[in-house]
N, C-alpha and C positions, 0 to 999 in steps of 0.2 A: 213641580210648579204649584201644588196645593199649598205648600208652606209659604211660597212667595206671595200668593194671592191673599192668604190669611194674614201674613205679616204686613201687607200693604193696607189691609182694612183696619187692623187694630193690633194691640199688644199680643205677643205670643206666649203660650204656656208650654211646659214640657210635654204635655199631652198632645199638643198640636204638631209636634215635630214628627218627621218620618222615622218610624221605628227601625231598630237594627234587626237584621236577620239573626236567627239563632246561631249560625256559624260565625257571626261578627260580634257576638256578645263577649264580654270580658271573661265570663265563666268558661265558655267554650274555648276561646283562645288560650286562656291560662291552663286549661286541662291539656291541650295539645303541647304547649310549651313545657309544662312540667313533665309530661311523658317523654319528650325528646331530651330534656335535661337529665332525667334519671337514666335513660339509655346511654347518654354520653358519659355520665359518671360511672356507670357499670363497666362500660368499655374501657375507660381510663384506668379503673381499678384492676381490671384483668391485665392490662398492659404493664401496670406497675408490678404485678405479681410474677410476670414472665421475665425474670431476670436473666435467664440463660438463653432465651430465644434469639437474642440479638436483633430483634425487630425494633424499629423505631416508628412510632406512630406519627402521622402527619399532624395529629392533634397533640398538643403539649400536655404533659402529665399534670395531674392535679397539684403536684408539689410546686410547680413553677408559677402557676397563676398568672399567665400572660394574657388571659382574656379570650383566647382562641376557642376554648370549649364553649363559653357562653355565646360567642359570635356564631359558632357553628350551629348551636341549638336554635338561635334566632333565625339563621338562614334556613334550616330545615322547616321550622314552624311556618315561615312565610314564603317558602320556596316558590309555589305556583304564582303568587302575586308578584314576587320579585322578578321572576322570569318575564312576566307580562309587562312589568314596568320597564325592564331593560329593552324589550322589543319596541315598546312605545317610544322610548328615548331614541332608539335608532331611527325609527320612522320620522320622529320630530326633527331630528338633525337633517335627514335627507330632504324633507319637504321645506325646511327653513332655507336650505341652499337652493332648492328648485325655484322658489318664488322669485328671487332676483334674476335667475337665469331666464325665466319666462318673460320678465320685464325687459331683459336685454334683447330678447327676440323681438319685442315690440319696437325697441329703438332701431334695431337693424332693419326691420320692415319699413319704418319711416325713412330710413336712409337708402332705401331701394336695394338693400342687401339681405333680403329675406332668407332665413335659414331653411324654412319649409315653404312649400308651395300651397299656402293656406290663404283663405280670405281674411280680411282684417278682423271681422267679428270672431273668427275662430281663435285667433290669438287672445282676444279678450276673454273668451270662455275658458281657454287653457289657464290664463292668469287667475281667473275666478276659481277654477278647480284646484289649482295649486294652493291658493290662499285658504280655501275651505279645508282641504286635506291637512294642511299645516296646523290650522286652528283646532280642528277636531283631534288630531293626534296630540297636540300640546295640551289640550283640555283634559284628555284622558290620562296623559302622563302625569301632569301635576296633581290631578285629583287622586289617582291611585297611589302615587308616592306619598302624598300627605296622609292618606288614610292608613297606609302601612306604618308610617311614623307614629301616628296617633295610637294605632293598635299596639305597636311595640312598646310605647311608653306606658300604656295602661297595663299590659301584661307584666312588664318589669316592676312597675309600682305595686301591683297586686302580689306578685311573688315575693318581693322584698318585704312587704307588710306581713305576709304570712310567716316569713322566716323570723322577722323581728318579734312577732307575738309568740311564736313557738318557743323562743328563748326568754320571753317575758322580760324584755329590756326596753329602755326608752331610746335606744339608738335608732337612727334611720333618717332623720331630717337631712343630714349631710349627704347620705346616700341617695335620697330622693332627688337632690340636685344633680348627682352623677347620672341618674336615670335619664335626665333631659338631654344629655350629650350623646347617648347611644343610638336612639332611633334614627336620627338623620344619617348616622354612619352606615347603618344597614342599607339604606337606599343609595347612599353615595357609592359604596363599594360595588353594588349591583350595576351601577351605571358608570363606573370608573373608566371602563374601556372606551366609552363613547366620546369623552372629552378629547383625548388625543386624536381620535378619528376625525372629529369635526375640525380640529386645528389643522390636521394634515390636508383635508379636502379644501379648506379655505386657502391655505398657503399654495396648494397646487393651482387653484383657479387664479389666484392673484399673480403667481409666477407667469402664467400664460398671458396675463395682461400687461404687467409692468416689468417682468424679467427680474434681474438682480436688485432692482430698486425696491422690491417688496421686502428684502432683507433689512433695509435701513429702517423701514417702519416697524418691523418686528423687533429689531434691536432697540429702537427707541422705547417700545413698550416694555421690553425686558429691563432697560436701564431705569425707567421710571418706577418699576415695581419696588425696588429697595427704598426709593424715596417715599413711596406711598406707605410702605411698612414702617419707616421711621416716623412719619407723621402720625400713623395710627398708634404706634407705641407711645408717642408723646401725648396724644389725645387720651389714651387709657390712663397714663400717669396723672394727667390733669384731672381726669374724671375720678380717680381714686382720691386725690387731694380734695376735690370738690365734694365728694361723698363724705369725707371726714368733717369738712366745714358744715355741710348740711346736717349731719348728725348732731354736731354741737348746737347748731341753731335750733334743731328740733328739741334737744334736751332743754334749752332755754325756754322755748315755748311751752313745753310740758310743765316746767317749774312754774312759769307764770300762771298757767291755768290751775295747777294744783294748789298754789298758794295765793290764789286770787283775792280771797277775803283779807288776808294780812296785808297784801299789797295795797288794797283800797283803804284799809284802816290807817296805814302809815302814810298815805298819799305819796307813795313812791312810784306812781305810774310813769312820770317823766324819766326817772332813773332807769326803769326797766325798758321803757321805750327807746332810750338811747342805747342800751346794751343790745337789744334785739336789732336795732337799726345798724349798729356797727357790725354785728355778726352777719347781717343781711348784705351789707356793703362788700364784705370779703367774699361772700357767696356769689354776688353779682359780678365781682371782678374776675373770678374764675370762669364764670359763664361768658364773660366778655372775651377772654382769651380763647376759650373753646369755640366761641362764635367766629372769631377770626380764623380759626383753623378750618371752619366750614368753607371759607373762601378757597382754600386749597382743594377741598373736596369738590366744590363746584367747578374749579378749574380742571380737575381730573375728569369729571363727567362731561363737561361741555367743551373744553379746549383740547382734551387729549385726542379726540377723533381728528380735529384740525391738524395738530402737530404730526400725527402719524401720516395722514393723507398728504400734507404739505411736503414732508421729508421724502416720502416715496415718489410722489409725482415729480418733485423737484429733481431728484436724482435721475429719474427716468428720462426727463427731457434734457437734462444737462449732460448726461453721459454720452449722448449721441444726438447729433443734429437731425438724424433721420427719424428719431422717435417723436411722433406727432400724436397729440391727444385727439381722440375721437369721442363723440358722445357716448358710445357704448362702453368704451374703456373707462371714461370718467365715472359713469354710473356704476359699473361693475366693481371698480376699485373702492369707491366710497362705501358701497353696500357691504362688500365682503370684509373690509377692514372693521366695520361696525359689528359684523357677525363674529369676527375673530377675537375681538377684545374680551368679551365675557368669559369664553372657555379658557383663554390663555391665562387670564388672571385667576380663574378658578383652579386651573391645573397647578399653577405655581404656589397658590395659597393652600393647596390641599395638604401639604405636609403638616402644617400647624394643626389643621382640623383632625387629621388622623392621629397625631400625637396626643392631643387632648382626649379624643375619644378612646384611644387605646388605654390611657391611664384610667379613665372611667370604667372601661371593661375590666381591667385588673382589679380595681377596688370592688366592683360589684361581684365578680367571680369569687374573690377571696371571701366576701361576706356570705355569698350563697353556700360556699363550701364549709364555712366555719360552723363548729358545733354551738358556739355561743358568740353572739355578736358583740358582747361586752357593753360597757356603759361609759366609755371614756370620751366618745366623740360629742355627746350631747349632754351638757350640764344643765339638768332641769331640777336639781335638788329633790330627789325622791322622798326625802325625809318628811314625814307627817303629811304626805299627800293623801287626800281622802280616797276611799275605795270607790267612790262614785265619780272619780275624776273624768272618766270617759263620758259619763252622762252630762257632766258640766260642760265639757268641750262640745258635745253634740248640741246642747242647748245654746252655746255660744254661736255655733254655726247657724242654728235656726234664727237666732236674733239677728245675726248679720244678714241672713237671707231676707228676712222680713224688712230690715232696714234698706237693703239694696233694692227690694221690690218697690218700696216707697219712693226711692230715688228714681227708679225706672219709670214708674207711673207719673211722677212729677215731670220728668224729662219729656215723656210723650205728650203730656197735656200742655206743655209750654213750648213744644218744638217749633211752632210757627211764629212765635212772638218776635223773635229776633232781638230781644232785650240783651241777652248775653253777648251777642255779636256786636251790638252797638256799644256796650260797655267796654269791650276789648278794643274796638276800633278807636274809641275816644281816648283810652289809655295809650294805645299804640301811637296816636297822633295822626291827624288827617294830612299834615304836611309830609310826615314820613311815609304815609301810605302812598301819596302821590309821587314822591321821589322814588320810592322802591318800585312802584309799578312802571314808572318811566325807565328806570334802569333795566328792569327785566324785559320790557318791550324793546329796548335798544339791543339787548343781548340777542333776542329772537331775530330782530331785523338784520343784525350783523351776520348771524348764522345763515340766514337766507341769502344775504349778499355774497357770502363766501361760495355757496353753491351756484349762485347766479354768475359770478365772475368766471368760474370754471366752465360753465355752459357757454357763456359768451366767447370765451377763449377758443373753445372748440369750433364755434361758428366762424370766427375771424381767421382761424388757421387755414380754412379752406380757400379763403380769398387772398391770402398773403402771397406776394410774388418774390421769389429769390430767397437765398439763404440769409442775407443780411436782414431782410424784412422779417423773416421768421425769428431770427435771434432777437431783434428789437422787440417784436411782439412778445416773445417768451420772457424776456427780462422784465418788460413793463408789467406783464400780467402776474408774474411770480412776485414782483415787488408789491403790487397792489394786494395780492393774496396774503402776503406776509404782514402788510400793514393792517389788513382787516383782522388777522389773527391777534396782533398786538392790541388793537382796539377792543376786540372781544375779551381778551384777558383783563384789560383795564376795566371794562364795563362789568365783568363778572365780579371783580374785586369790589367795585362800587356797589353792586347789588347786595353782595354779602355784608358789606359794611353798613349799608342802610338797614337791612333786615336785622342785623345784630343790634344796632343802636336803638331801633324802634322797638324791638321785642324786649330789650333790657329796660327801656323807658316804661313799657307797659307793665313789666314785672315789678319794677320799683313802685310805680303809681298804685297798682292794685294791692301790693303787699302793705304799703304805707296806709292805704285806706282801710284795709282789713285790720291791721294792728290798731289803728285809731278807733275803729268801731268796737273791737274787743275790749279795749281799755275803757270805753265809755258804757259798757254793759252794766246793768245792775248785778249785784252779787248773787241774788237768787236765780237770775237767768243763766248765769255761767254754769251753775251746778247741773242743770238739766241738759245742757248742750255740750258737755265735755267731749263726747266721742265725735260729734259733728265738728266741733272747733278744731280738734286735733287733725281730723281728716282734711279740713279746708286748709289749715296751715301747712300740712305736710304733703299729702298726696295731691291735692288739687293744685297747690302752688307749684309743685314739681312738674305737673302736666303743663301748666301755663309757662313755666320757665324753659322747659326742655323740649317737650313734645309739640306744643302748638306752633312754635316758630318753624320747626322742620316741616310740619304738615302744611303750614301756610306757604312756605317756599315751594313745596311740591305742587300745591294747588294753583298758585299764581303762575308758575313756570309752565305747567301743562295747559292751563287755560289760554295763556298767551301763545303757546306753540300751536294749539288748535286753531285759534282765531287767525293768527298770521298765516298759517298754512292754507286755510280755506280761502282767505282773502287773496293770496298770491295765485292759487289755482284758478279762482274765479276771474282774476285779472288776465291770466294767460288764456283761459278758455271761458268766455262769458256764458256759454251754454251751460256750463257746470253750475252756475249760480241758481238755475232752476231747481236743482236737486238739493241745494243747501238747506232750505227750510224744512223739507220732509226729513232729511237726515238729522237735523238738529232736534226736531220733535221726537223722532224715534230714539235718538240718543238720550234725551232728557226723560223720556218715558221709561226706558230701561233703567236709567239711573234711579229714578224715583221709586220704581217698584222694588228693585233689589236693595237700594240703600236703606229703605225703611225696615225691610226684613233683616238685612244684615245688622242694622243697629240693634234690633230686638234680640237677635241671637248673641251679639257681643255683650249685651247687658246680661243675658242668661249665663254666658260663659264667665262673666266677672262675679256672679253670685257665688258665695263660698260653698253652698250646697252642691252646685254643679261644677265645682273646680277642684283641683288637687289640694286646695287648702284644707278641706275636710280630711283628706287622707293624711296630711301632715299632722293634723290635730289627733287623729287616731293613732298615728305612730308614736306621738309623744305621750299619749295617755297611758298611765300605769294601770295594769289589770290585776284584780285580786283573786280571780278564780276562773274556772272553765265557763261559767255562765257569762261573765263579762267578756271573756275572750270570744265566745261565739257571737255575742251581740255586737261587739266591735268589728268582727270579721264581716258580719252581714252589712253593717253600716258602711264599712270601707268598700265592699264590692258594689253596693248601691251607689256610692259616690263616684266610683270609677265608671260604672255603667252610665250614669247621668252625664259625667264629663265627656265620655266617648260619644254619647248620643248628641250632645250639643256640638262637639267638634265635627262629627260626621255631617250634621246639617249645615254647619258653617262652611265646611269644605264644599259641599254640594252647591250651596247658594253662590259662593264665590266663583266656583268653576262654571256654573251656568251663566253668571253675569259676564265672566271673561269671554266665554264662547260667543255670546251675543255682541259684545263689544268688538271681538275679532270679526264678526259678521259685518259690522258697520265699517270697520277699516277695509275689509275685503270689498264691500260695495263701492267705497271711494276709489280703491285701486281699479276695480272693474270699470267704473264709469269713466275715470280718467283715461285708462288705456283705450276704451271703446271710442271715446270722443277724439282722442289723438289719432287713432287708426282711421277713423272716418273722415276727419278734416285734413289729415296729413300736413300738419304745420312744419315749420322749420325744426330740424333735429335739436337745435339749442333749446327751444321751448319744450320739446318732448322730454329731454333729460331733466330740466328743472322741475317740470310738473311731476314726473315720476319719482324724483328724489323726495319731493314734498309729500306725495301720496304714500310713499314707502315708509317715511319717518313718522307719519301721523299715528301709527298703531300704538307706539309707546306712550304718546301723550293721551290717547283715548283711554288706555288702561289706567294711567296714573291719575287722571282727573277724578273719576268716581271714588277711587280708593282714598285720595287726599280729602275729598269732600266728606266721605264717611268718617275719616279720622278726625276731621275738624268738628263734625257733629258730636262725636264722642268727647272731644276736648271741651266742647261748649257745656257739657254737663258740669264740669268744674267751674266754669264761668257762671253758670246758673246758680251754683251754690253760693258764690260771692254775691250775686244779685239778691238772692233770698236773704243772705246775711245782712245786707244793708237795711232790710225791713225789720230787723230784730229791735225790740224795745231798748231804748237808751235811758241811762239815768239822767238826773238833773244836771244842769250846766255846772262845769267846774268853777267857772268864774262868772260873776254877774256885775252889773254896774255898781251895785252897792258893795263896798268893801269895808269890813269892820276895822276899827283902829288897830294899829300895829301891836299895842299892848293889851288888846282884848284877848281873853277875859282877865280883868285885874283881880277879881275876887273869887270867881268860880261858883257863883250862886246859880242854881238850876231850879227853874219853875215849870211845872206842868199845869196848863190851864185848860180844863175840860178836854184833855187830849184824847183823841181816838185815831188809831193808825189803820192804814190799809193792811189787809191780810196778804202776806207775800205768797208767791207761787210755790215756795218750798214747804209750806204747811205751818209756818210760824203764826200763831194766833195773834189777832189784832189786840192792841191795848185799848181798853174801853173805859171812858170816864175817869181818867187819871187827873186828880187835883192834888198837888202837893208841892212843897217848897223844900229844897235842900240848901241849907245855909252855907255860906262861904267857910272853907277850911273844915267842913264837917265830914266825919267819917261814917259812911252809911253802909249797912249790910243789906243786901238784896237776897231774899230767900224765896224759893219757889219749890213746888213739888217736882217739877221737871225743868230741864234746861231750856225748854222752849219759851217759857215766860221771861227768863233773864235775857235770852237772845232777842226777844221782841223789844225789850227796853234798850238793849245795845243798838239794835237796828234803828230805833227811833232817834237816839242821840246822834248816831253817825249818819242818819238820813238814808240808810240803805232801803228803808221803807218810809214813804212819805205820809204826812198827816192827812187823815180824812176830814177831821175837824179839830178845832182847838189849836194850841200852839205850845212849843217848847221854847222857853226863854233862858238864855244864859247871860247873866249880868244885864237883865232887862232888854236884851236884843233877841228878836225872833230869829231863830236859826234858819227859817225858811227864806229869809230875805237875802242871804248870802250864798255864794257858790260853795260847792262841796269841798273844794280844795281849801278854802279859807276856814271852813268849819272843822274838817277832819284834822287839819294840821295843828289845831289848838287843843286836840284831845289825844290821849294815849290809852292803850289797852294792853294789858299783859294777859295774853290768851292762855287758855287751859293747855293747849299744845303749843309750845314755843316754836317760833318759825325763824329759821335762818336761811338766807339765800346763798346760792353759789357765788363765789367771788371772794375777794379779800375780806378778812375779818373786819378791818376798819370800815369798809363799805357797808357792812351789816349794821354798823353803829351810826355812821355819819356818811351816807352816800353822796351828799352834795358838798362835802368838805366845808361845812359851816363852822367847824370847831378846830382848834389846834390839836396837835398830837398830845400836848400836855393835858388839855382838858379831857381827851379820850382816856389817857392813862389814869387820870384822877377818877373818872367814872368807874373804870375797871377796878381801881383800888378800893373804892367805896363798896363795890360788889364782891370784894375778896377774890378777884380774878386776875389781879396784876401779876402775881408770881406764876400762875398757870400760863398766862399768855407769854411771859418772858421766856418760858421753857420751850416755846414753839420755835422752829427753825427760822421762820420769817417774821415772828412776833405779830405786829399789827397787820402785816401783809400776808399772813398765813392764809392759804386758800381754803375756804370752807366749801366742801363738796356736799352733794345731796345725801350721800351715804357715809359722810365723815364720822369717824368715831373719836375725833380729837376732844370732843366735849361730851360730858354725860348729860342726861336729860335735865338734871337739876342745874348744871352749869349753863345750859342753854336758856333756862328760865332766868338765871341771873344776868345773862347777856341781854335779854329782852328788858330787864330792869335797868341795866346800864344805858340802853337805848332810850328809855323813858327819861332817865336822869339828864341826858344830853338835850332832850327836846324841851325841857324847862316849861312844862305845861302846868295849868292850874286845875285841870280835871283829869283824874286818873281812874281807870276802871281795871279791876283785878279779878280775873276768874280763878276759881279754886283749882289747885294743882291736882294732877292725876296721881294715883297711888305710886307711880314710878318715881316720883320725887321724894327723896328721903325727908324725914321730919326735921332734921337739922337744917337742911337747905331752906325748907319752907319757913322755918322759924326765922332764919336770917333774912329772907325776903320780907317777912312781916315787920321785923325790927327796922330794916332799911326804909321801908315805906313810912313808918311812923316817925322816923328821925329826919329823913331827907325830903319827905313830902308833907311835913307838918303844916305848911302854909297852903296846901292844896286840898281840894275836895276829892275824896277818895270813895269809890263805890266798890264794895266787895261783893262779888256774885258767887252764890253757892247754893247747893241743895241741902247742906248740913247746917242746921241752926247753931251747933256748937262752934263752928268756925267764925262766927261773927259776934261772939259775945264781947269782944274787945271794942266794938264800934260804938259810936254815939247813939245812933238809932238804927232800927231794923225795919225795912219795908218788906212786907209779906205779900207776894203776888200769887194769884190763883186764877187760872183761865183768863188772863189778860186784865184782871182787876186788882186794885190795891185793897187787900183785905185788912191789914194792920200796918200802922206806921208809928212806932213809938220806941222808947228805949228798951234794951234787952231785958233789964230788970222788971220793967212793967209788964212786958209780954210774958215773962216767966211766971209772974204772979197771976196772970189771967189763965194760965194753963198751958198746954202744949201749943207751940207756935202755929201748928196747922189745924187747930181746933175748928177754925172757920172754914 
């Protein structure tokens, strides 16, 4: 409780969490496991050597690697805890069956058919005791089983890491994924016997109530299981396709951010916006199909109990006219069918789980037994990796940790604002919210009506006279029950459709707004927010697309279930309404206390330092010696211990919250049963009230979990809210539009120009007064690239003027929009930039020129023959890592792009040493011949590269030092003498 109280008061730190006992630490558990593993291997080796003994071990030899040796070592390591979990599972199953039996006794008491000679309040106390015992048993079972799974995962991850580092390889990332499949298997096998036992007990009790009719319901469950499996396989197939589409979209976003400056200079924002939007449309279409499949999932979870109950009860009453429904029979049948469904589905789906886990066991055992794990699974290019790679990865973890802490602090400080929720609801659409809520409310109402019509049927059956009257009543009530089922299925589909359409609308709106905001950012702002931008576009949008709709569905469904159930119980028993307010206050208090603590712990769990991500980084890090190996081992064990500590506290917090919520559900059942036993109403009302009270437990558990999940999802929405506040560049278009043929001459004037200093450190230009004449070739020389970058930023207005003005053909460039300005300028950057997509789109993305004009530009740049050799020629796909063009050829392609633009002002940055001298000389000749009527600015740090220009401008610390002909500057001495 100390952690809960501290978490409710403020943010939690690792030091605030409950510490692990020594026997629960990773070091202790790993030592026990390694000891048992060594014993097992020694035993197997002795068996392999006893060739003539004829004995066969129950454990398979090391040579076969079936995974049983590893499983046995895990069993021995956690044997006491697993035995305890198995016994807890048995007690949980028994008490879960005992609860509806005690409620059945209440119904029989109200029908004057008391099972025991007890007073009414005694039955209520028995119900309360059964509920409490079931809750406590389930609480301890889930807690200890999850702790065993967490311990097993930590032990296997630590042992795998030790084996990887002993062989000094980089393999292990794939095996870490296999580790995640094994721990659940250990707990599942320990409790495997319990599932058929629970199924057998439920079937036996149902047989006593409905006879052979129960087989129809079970058969329907079995028939629908293959249908569910087929839908799940289809959903997984669509998810794989959607993942491929998402990865392509992510690559497009990364390219946009990495080549942001070139995109801005070329004014190709609209082209990239269209590409991202088209990719996003394909992604949303897959999400739409997956969303429609959720309709089947909702039908399965909501309508399946109705189908099973309808078929069994229908067969029961139709097979024999003497079979009459009673309140106790109705209640018992519905309750046990709902208890039967989870273990039956679990039992039939266990084969796939065991098969996958067995494969993981085989892979891990083979790796643990191998002398050398090899280097084939993980391609990390060990060539030229620095010896301090581990330290770099550790630093990366620390950076991520601090970044995550910042996000967590921001989340906690903004938690009560509700801005993120309002932003999502506006994108969701208020009309869709109203329609979806109405659809979900209708589903809840129909579910209650189904239980109500069965209850009314049992009351009317007592008053009916004669066989014909009974048959007429039976047929009419069965027909009404079936119609309600069809109406429920229709409403479930409507609810799924509304939720899918609304969530897709929100995803489309938010992504479009985010993309527009990114493309309107200044160039210098994008450089500092690269990691944040990638996270918002990838991780945060994925949460909004996929996780938030699921959690919203769960939250809305559970909320309406709770409200409708409480309303109906209060209507049946007005006295119960007196307890509603205290129960709601208690429920909200428990949710508030535990949800804040749970959110803090989940933030800590997401931090890389307290997650298995650091272990993955350690596994991938190459080590150069014993010192690094020891340091990495210490770091890995520390990360595993912290991860286990956070998981342990998360499990404890969730278990305590679940236990208290079970207490609320138990109080509701106790009060309902007590009031019913004291007031002794009609048995029809007794059944309906008890069914509602019995079903409220699931909704009470689901609501806080869904609310916590939505709070976590809102962190992604808050990132979008914060992003809307990021600085934006000047307007792309203004009311003033320059003439279509502007600039006609290309004359550039700086008049007392002083620019703002950009946030990326580019120094401001100060006191620039000069005139560049039309068609003049100017060389710009500076000691460093920052001065020339400052002048480029001023011309393209990536940095605005603090005072003065820049005039092009006597028009102040500040008067026009950025798109009008930048589209009339061209720059050949030092690093040539090509975008993914067809080659033609890299030259003319808006198809403003004919193919003949494009080929002519390529011919002038001596690239025509090279492009003709490509399989698709102009449509040849240019990839991010394409080797189709050399560095020099890419520079020539950028020159061809400038030729097609037909601008009057061209800026040329000096080439990198990777460009051969022949290609650079060709570029220079082409510019002098094809751009002879243009103003050309050559940007360089080498004065010898601008000796061919008309004049040279020397910049130093943002000021114009000299501006004269190259010959004059040479006569004055070194160009940088000033």
